[in-house]
TORMI-638350 format. One record per residue (C-alpha): x, y, z. Coordinates in steps of 0.1 Angstrom, whole numbers, padded with zeros to 4 digits, always signed. Layout:
<pts>
XYZ
...
</pts>
This chain:
<pts>
+0247-0332-0063
+0231-0302-0081
+0222-0266-0074
+0194-0250-0094
+0183-0214-0087
+0146-0209-0093
+0147-0172-0083
+0170-0145-0070
+0193-0154-0099
+0209-0121-0112
+0180-0104-0093
+0172-0097-0057
+0137-0111-0051
+0121-0145-0054
+0148-0164-0035
+0142-0201-0042
+0172-0224-0047
+0171-0262-0051
+0196-0287-0039
+0194-0322-0054
+0212-0347-0031
+0209-0384-0032
+0175-0384-0050
+0161-0358-0025
+0150-0323-0035
+0155-0295-0009
+0146-0259-0013
+0166-0231+0002
+0139-0205+0008
+0107-0200-0013
+0101-0163-0017
+0079-0139-0036
+0091-0120-0066
+0087-0083-0061
+0084-0056-0087
+0060-0043-0113
+0028-0063-0113
+0029-0071-0150
+0064-0087-0145
+0058-0106-0113
+0022-0121-0115
+0032-0150-0137
+0066-0155-0120
+0049-0158-0086
+0020-0180-0098
+0042-0205-0116
+0067-0230-0102
+0092-0245-0126
+0091-0277-0106
+0064-0299-0091
+0059-0288-0055
+0049-0323-0046
+0084-0335-0055
+0101-0313-0029
+0112-0332+0002
+0119-0302+0026
+0125-0265+0028
+0153-0248+0047
+0141-0212+0054
+0167-0186+0062
+0144-0158+0074
+0108-0144+0073
+0111-0116+0047
+0086-0122+0020
+0111-0124-0008
+0124-0155+0010
+0093-0170+0026
+0064-0155+0008
+0056-0184-0016
+0055-0211+0010
+0017-0210+0012
+0015-0214-0025
+0039-0243-0024
+0017-0259+0002
-0015-0251-0018
+0000-0269-0048
+0008-0301-0029
+0040-0297-0009
+0037-0316+0024
+0073-0318+0037
+0088-0300+0067
+0099-0263+0067
+0129-0259+0090
+0138-0225+0104
+0147-0208+0137
+0120-0204+0163
+0119-0166+0158
+0115-0171+0120
+0087-0195+0126
+0068-0171+0149
+0074-0142+0124
+0063-0163+0095
+0029-0171+0111
+0023-0133+0112
+0039-0123+0079
+0024-0150+0057
-0011-0145+0070
-0007-0108+0063
+0006-0116+0028
-0025-0138+0022
-0046-0108+0032
-0028-0086+0008
-0032-0111-0020
-0069-0112-0014
-0073-0075-0012
-0051-0067-0042
-0072-0091-0063
-0104-0076-0050
-0092-0040-0057
-0081-0048-0093
-0114-0065-0101
-0134-0036-0087
-0114-0005-0097
-0088-0015-0123
-0105-0043-0143
-0092-0028-0176
-0056-0035-0166
-0063-0069-0148
-0038-0096-0157
-0052-0132-0161
-0052-0149-0128
-0070-0178-0110
-0079-0156-0081
-0055-0145-0053
-0021-0162-0053
-0031-0177-0019
-0055-0168+0009
-0051-0161+0046
-0063-0196+0053
-0037-0211+0030
-0011-0192+0050
-0025-0204+0083
-0027-0240+0071
+0009-0241+0058
+0022-0233+0093
+0016-0269+0103
+0047-0278+0082
+0070-0255+0101
+0096-0270+0125
+0114-0246+0148
+0151-0250+0155
+0177-0234+0179
+0207-0216+0165
+0236-0240+0164
+0217-0273+0167
+0219-0299+0139
+0187-0311+0124
+0181-0341+0102
+0166-0327+0070
+0162-0358+0049
+0181-0391+0047
+0218-0382+0042
+0213-0344+0048
+0216-0325+0080
+0218-0288+0086
+0223-0262+0113
+0214-0225+0116
+0239-0197+0124
+0229-0161+0133
+0231-0140+0101
+0225-0107+0119
+0201-0095+0091
+0167-0095+0109
+0154-0112+0140
+0156-0149+0135
+0176-0147+0103
+0201-0175+0097
+0229-0187+0076
+0229-0224+0069
+0256-0251+0071
+0244-0282+0053
+0262-0316+0054
+0252-0337+0024
+0261-0374+0017
+0257-0390-0017
+0272-0423-0029
+0298-0423-0001
+0308-0387-0007
+0303-0359+0019
+0300-0323+0009
+0296-0293+0032
+0275-0265+0017
+0271-0230+0032
+0242-0207+0024
+0246-0171+0035
+0208-0163+0033
+0207-0125+0036
+0239-0116+0054
+0237-0088+0079
+0261-0061+0090
+0281-0055+0122
+0270-0029+0147
+0234-0027+0136
+0209-0017+0163
+0189-0044+0181
+0206-0074+0166
+0237-0094+0173
+0265-0093+0147
+0266-0121+0121
+0284-0153+0131
+0314-0166+0112
+0307-0192+0085
+0328-0223+0092
+0348-0242+0067
+0327-0253+0037
+0333-0268+0003
+0306-0248-0015
+0293-0214-0005
+0260-0200-0019
+0264-0163-0012
+0241-0133-0016
+0255-0103-0035
+0229-0076-0030
+0255-0049-0024
+0284-0067-0040
+0299-0035-0054
+0287-0008-0030
+0293+0001+0006
+0266+0016+0029
+0267+0049+0048
+0281+0047+0083
+0255+0032+0107
+0268+0055+0134
+0255+0085+0114
+0220+0071+0109
+0204+0086+0140
+0218+0121+0132
+0206+0119+0096
+0172+0107+0107
+0169+0136+0132
+0180+0161+0106
+0152+0150+0083
+0126+0151+0110
+0136+0185+0123
+0138+0201+0089
+0104+0188+0078
+0087+0196+0111
+0099+0232+0108
+0079+0236+0075
+0049+0219+0090
+0052+0188+0068
+0048+0151+0072
+0077+0126+0070
+0064+0095+0051
+0086+0065+0057
+0081+0034+0036
+0094+0007+0059
+0091-0031+0060
+0070-0040+0090
+0097-0065+0099
+0129-0051+0113
+0132-0017+0096
+0101-0003+0114
+0115-0015+0147
+0149-0001+0140
+0135+0034+0132
+0113+0034+0163
+0142+0023+0184
+0164+0052+0172
+0135+0077+0176
+0131+0063+0212
+0167+0070+0219
+0165+0105+0204
+0134+0111+0225
+0152+0099+0257
+0180+0123+0248
+0155+0152+0244
+0166+0158+0208
+0134+0147+0190
+0107+0173+0183
+0074+0167+0201
+0055+0155+0171
+0033+0124+0166
+0049+0092+0154
+0023+0069+0137
+0031+0033+0127
+0002+0027+0103
+0005-0010+0101
-0013-0037+0120
+0014-0061+0108
+0041-0039+0124
+0023-0040+0156
+0020-0078+0155
+0056-0082+0144
+0067-0060+0173
+0049-0084+0197
+0070-0112+0182
+0102-0092+0188
+0094-0090+0225
+0092-0128+0226
+0127-0134+0213
+0153-0116+0234
+0178-0143+0224
+0182-0124+0192
+0191-0090+0207
+0225-0074+0212
+0238-0064+0245
+0231-0026+0241
+0193-0032+0237
+0193-0055+0267
+0211-0030+0289
+0192+0001+0278
+0157-0014+0277
+0150-0050+0287
+0171-0049+0319
+0151-0019+0330
+0118-0035+0319
+0113-0008+0292
+0098-0016+0258
+0122-0003+0232
+0095+0000+0206
+0070+0021+0225
+0073+0056+0240
+0051+0087+0245
+0049+0099+0209
+0043+0066+0193
+0009+0053+0182
+0002+0021+0164
-0030+0021+0142
-0052-0009+0136
-0083+0000+0116
-0086+0013+0081
-0106+0043+0095
-0076+0053+0116
-0054+0051+0085
-0077+0072+0064
-0080+0098+0091
-0043+0105+0088
-0048+0120+0053
-0068+0149+0068
-0045+0154+0098
-0021+0183+0094
+0016+0180+0100
+0041+0179+0114
+0039+0141+0118
+0059+0110+0111
+0040+0082+0093
+0056+0048+0088
+0038+0022+0067
+0045-0009+0047
+0055-0022+0022
+0092-0011+0022
+0094-0011-0016
+0060+0006-0019
+0045-0022-0039
+0016-0029-0016
+0000-0019+0016
-0011+0014+0032
+0021+0032+0022
+0008+0036-0014
-0023+0055-0002
-0001+0078+0019
+0023+0084-0010
-0006+0092-0034
-0019+0118-0008
+0014+0133+0003
+0040+0131-0025
+0028+0162-0043
+0031+0185-0012
+0064+0203-0011
+0062+0206+0027
+0065+0169+0031
+0095+0145+0029
+0094+0109+0016
+0122+0092+0036
+0134+0059+0022
+0154+0037+0047
+0158+0004+0028
+0167-0013-0004
+0144-0006-0034
+0146-0032-0061
+0146-0021-0097
+0111-0018-0112
+0094-0011-0079
+0075+0021-0071
+0100+0028-0043
+0129+0027-0067
+0112+0051-0090
+0105+0075-0061
+0142+0076-0050
+0155+0079-0086
+0162+0116-0091
+0159+0113-0129
+0122+0104-0125
+0099+0134-0118
+0065+0116-0119
+0053+0083-0106
+0021+0063-0111
+0003+0053-0079
-0028+0032-0084
-0043+0050-0115
-0030+0085-0107
+0002+0101-0121
+0018+0121-0092
+0045+0147-0094
+0074+0142-0069
+0071+0177-0053
+0079+0164-0018
+0116+0163-0007
+0130+0128-0013
+0157+0115+0011
+0174+0081+0011
+0192+0070+0042
+0212+0040+0032
+0228+0035+0066
+0199+0014+0079
+0204-0013+0053
+0203-0048+0069
+0225-0062+0041
+0262-0067+0042
+0280-0041+0020
+0309-0045-0004
+0336-0046+0023
+0315-0068+0046
+0310-0094+0017
+0347-0093+0009
+0356-0100+0045
+0330-0127+0047
+0346-0145+0017
+0381-0140+0031
+0372-0154+0065
+0354-0185+0052
+0379-0213+0047
+0381-0243+0024
+0358-0232-0004
+0362-0248-0039
+0330-0232-0054
+0312-0200-0047
+0277-0195-0062
+0266-0159-0062
+0228-0152-0059
+0204-0125-0047
+0221-0096-0066
+0215-0075-0097
+0242-0079-0123
+0257-0044-0115
+0265-0057-0080
+0271-0094-0086
+0295-0093-0115
+0321-0069-0099
+0319-0089-0067
+0326-0121-0086
+0355-0104-0104
+0371-0094-0071
+0369-0128-0055
+0376-0148-0087
+0414-0145-0084
+0416-0167-0053
+0416-0200-0072
+0380-0206-0064
+0354-0215-0091
+0329-0186-0093
+0294-0191-0106
+0268-0164-0114
+0239-0185-0126
+0207-0175-0144
+0174-0189-0134
+0171-0227-0139
+0208-0230-0147
+0221-0262-0132
+0254-0264-0113
+0271-0296-0104
+0285-0294-0068
+0317-0309-0057
</pts>
């Protein structure tokens, strides 16, 4: 049995890991690489394996750095099943179609406006139709149920507490009379996050494939997040500015709206418009309402039991059209505008940033992880005073605030506890982490008599 990382190896995007078991080839996730266009175009367009040779995909969740290349896999000949939770399947239908739209529009924009810096491509990575067509391969599963993946391989999904529908995987593999139990953390969530249940415990496994996004760093206290959010809103509103929030349409947008709703119920939130400028966020929110099985008890008691929508209240407006989005540029503050993408690499957020980042009245509020090389990372980096957005160089005159408390990833202490509470491991393979986070994590857990691997892309590891 072998493990081969084709992405998210000493980096945090492009998750795509291969298990070779008994002549079968199974992918754990198949995500997009995110970062500077010049660095990611070729990585996204090229598979280091023949997609036709893959027998199945086990998908941990619907974030694009985990699911975003499945339409391309399909386009290049993959015909096997994609197993995931029902919530992930419903979210993927929305997210992948939107990703196809972005691929088409980005290609169109570069050809029209920025042809001089176009990179060689064969057109968009994939289209909306590719994304729609690939959904015929998806197979929904309940948390906890075993599914037959291929001959000699079965798997079950456990709640990872990261986003709605997110799962850890337990895989039982048989090869030449030998049975191996493999655990895959996916993106591990945190305890006490709003909306979601806490992560389940990983049972005994022989091999654990574990994320390390925050392997050497803890997050701010989640219980302080609402107060910090309120402080930013009040401070910016007093100076008549706009709060621009780059937020992934999946999960982070809903978490912020949820907290704003609670602050509004408590009569602490200023009476200012809250605009979710993302048709995708609106569609994702509809999926959220279809899957109450993923919610924690607090959300149920406060909202669903009383037949109240946690993601809509008097101040909130969801935009749909491009015209509505453009009209926000000429609308004076105070106002809260949320738009995707969370790392500022695509979507409407880039237009809002270009229009608002040079105004000192405004605040750019980051509420999620920003991978190195992304526009979002450059915006939150205090050493950088100017950023390039589209073809414009913009000064960072707006106040820049980063609230780390909303992170959906396990922090340093969470990961240490996860390892300590997972019995039986002989091998731990660390993935989905930059070296500054992964290596210290590996050093801390390497004294437990367990073999630790920190593989680079395409490095093969023998399991067992």
